[in-house]
N, C-alpha and C positions, 0 to 999 in steps of 0.2 A: 462348731461348737467342742467344748474340751473333755476333759475326765471332772469326775466326780470323787475326790479324796477324802476319804472317812478314817478319822484315829478313831479307831473305837478303845474300851477299856480292859482288853486282856491282858496277856504278858507282852512286852514291849523291849525289844532291842534298838539303842540309837541306831538309825540309820539315815543316809541323805534321802530326801523325797523330792523327785521331780516334780517342781510344776510351773506351769505355764500361766500368762495371765488368761487366758479365757479359761482355765480349771475352776472349781466350785471346792472351797476345803471344810469341809464341816467335823468338829470336834463334838464327839458323842460321849457326853458324860467326863469321866476322867480321860477320855480322849486328849481332853486341853490340857492337863498335865503334861501328858507326853508330848503334844505340839511345841510347848516351851522349851524341850530338849531340841528339837529339829530347828528352831529359829524358824518354825513357819507359822506366821498369823492365820486362823481362822477366818472365813466371811460370815460361818453360822456355828452357833454354840445350841447341841439341842440334848436335852434329857431330862430324869427326874432328878438328875444330881445328888441319888443316893452314893455312889462310889465317889464322888468328887473329893480330891485330898484338899486338905487345907491351904498347899498353895495353890492348888487350882481354884480354889473358894477365894482366896486375895486376890488371884489375877483377873477373876472374872468382877470381882465388884470393882478393882481399878478401871477394867474394861472400860464396864458401864456408866462409872462415873466420868469418865472421858469421852462418852456420848456412843458407845457402841450400843447399836439397839437389834443387832439379828441375833437373839437370843429366844430359841422355842421352850418354855417349861412343861415338860411334860408330868401329869399325875403319876403318883409310885404307883396306884394302880392301874394298868392298862393290858390290853392284847399284844402291842406290839413293843419288841426289845427297843431299846436306845436307837441301836442300828439300823434295825426294819426301818422306825423312823426317819432317821437319816435316811436313808436308801429311797423312801416314801417322797420325801423333799426332795432329793435329785433330780428324780423322775418328774416330779410337778413342775421344776425349773428346766426342764429338756433334755437332761443330761441321760446319757444311756450307756455310758463308759464309766464304771465303778471300780476304784482301786480302795482295799480294805484292808488297814493297819492295824496293829495289835487285836486282832480276832481272833487269834488262836492260844492256847494254854490257859493257865488258871481253872478256872471251875470247866469241867467236863462237859457240863450241860448248854453252858455259852459257847463252848466252840460248837457244838454239835448248830445250837441255835442258829450261828453264823454261816456255817455251811447250807443249811437251811436257805439262809438270807441268796446267797447265792443262787439255789432253784428257782426261787422268786425273780430274780432279777433276769435269770436265762428267761423263764416261762412269761415276762414281761416286754420281752424285746431287747434287753441289754445285754452287756457282758459286763461279768464281774472277777475279780479277782481278790482273793486274800493274799495280802505280800508280807513277808517279813526277811530278816537278814539272810537267812539260808535256804527259806522256800519260798514256793506260789502252790495256791491253790485254786480251780477252777472247775466250771462244769462247760459239757459242751455237747450237743441232741443233733443228730441227722447231720454230721459236718465233717469238715476237716481242718485240723490246726497243726500248724508248720512251726520248727524251729531250725532256725538259719544253720548253714554250717561254721563250725566254731563254738557252739553252744554245747555243754559238757554238761551232765547232771544224771539223776535218778529219778524215772518215771514210775509212778503207780498209779494204776487205773483199776477205778471199780465200778460195778455197774451203779445206778443210782436207783434205777427201778427193779424187775424182779428180773429182767433181761435185759442186756443188749446184743444186736444183732450186727455183722458186716463189720466187726472191729477189724482192721487189717494197720499194722503198725510196719514204717519203714526205716531204717535206717538206726536201728536199735539191736543191742544185743540180741536178744530175742524176738525174730521179727514172726509178724501172724497175718495169715491174710484169708481174710473173709470168716474171721473164728466169732466166738460168743462169749462173754461175759455175764457171771448172775451175780446175783447179790447176797449169795451163800455159801458162796467158794471164792477166796482169793487168790484167784490164777493171776491177776494184774501186779504184784505186788514187784518192786524192783526192778524193773526193767532198765537199761542202761543207755544213754546216748554220749557215743566218744567222742561226737563232734569233729569226727572228720569228713564228715558231709552233710547235707541237710537231711532232716527226720519228721516225720509227719504221722500223726494220728488220725486215722479215720473211724467214724460210726455211721454206719448206716441206716439203723434203726434203733434208738434207744438214746438214754441220757448217761453219760460216763463222769465221774467225778476223778479229774485227775490232780496228783499233786507231785510236783517239781521238787525234787531238792537240789543244791548247786554249792 
């Protein structure tokens, strides 16, 4: 099983999207407009289409006239965001590895909602990443995540619950052994990975939100 690629409707910087034959590509509302800029065609289009651009509406109409049938139209008044609905559809089709694009910027409430969507993915047994041209956001719980030698960037870590225990950072400018992060003090902001060797993040008990800039 490949990965589920979801193009959302936040701010978008054109970038290359790596897609394999086994991947599922979902355009969430105005994500369809953004996909047009990458040259990647969606397997599924989902949303209430309240933010779909005129170009996107024209493209959707053309696709449906040509026989595209994988469109899920959502009501405007609903509990799920368009992105959350896309994630649930990905889970329904057997995917557990999610890559969300254009999920940051614009309205702050939508950004926070997309971060909470990462928590939903994690709590339902998947792995989710918010991707853009210069940063990546993910959540981790009671586990270790590693970076290969040669990777260079800035890593900021935040406790997603009240407290994350047993936090160990190796291969970074500011190492930490069996420390703790809390949700009321930003101790984990702006660490650095030099790329001279491998680096890793461990949290023994708790959930961390990681923001990696490169």
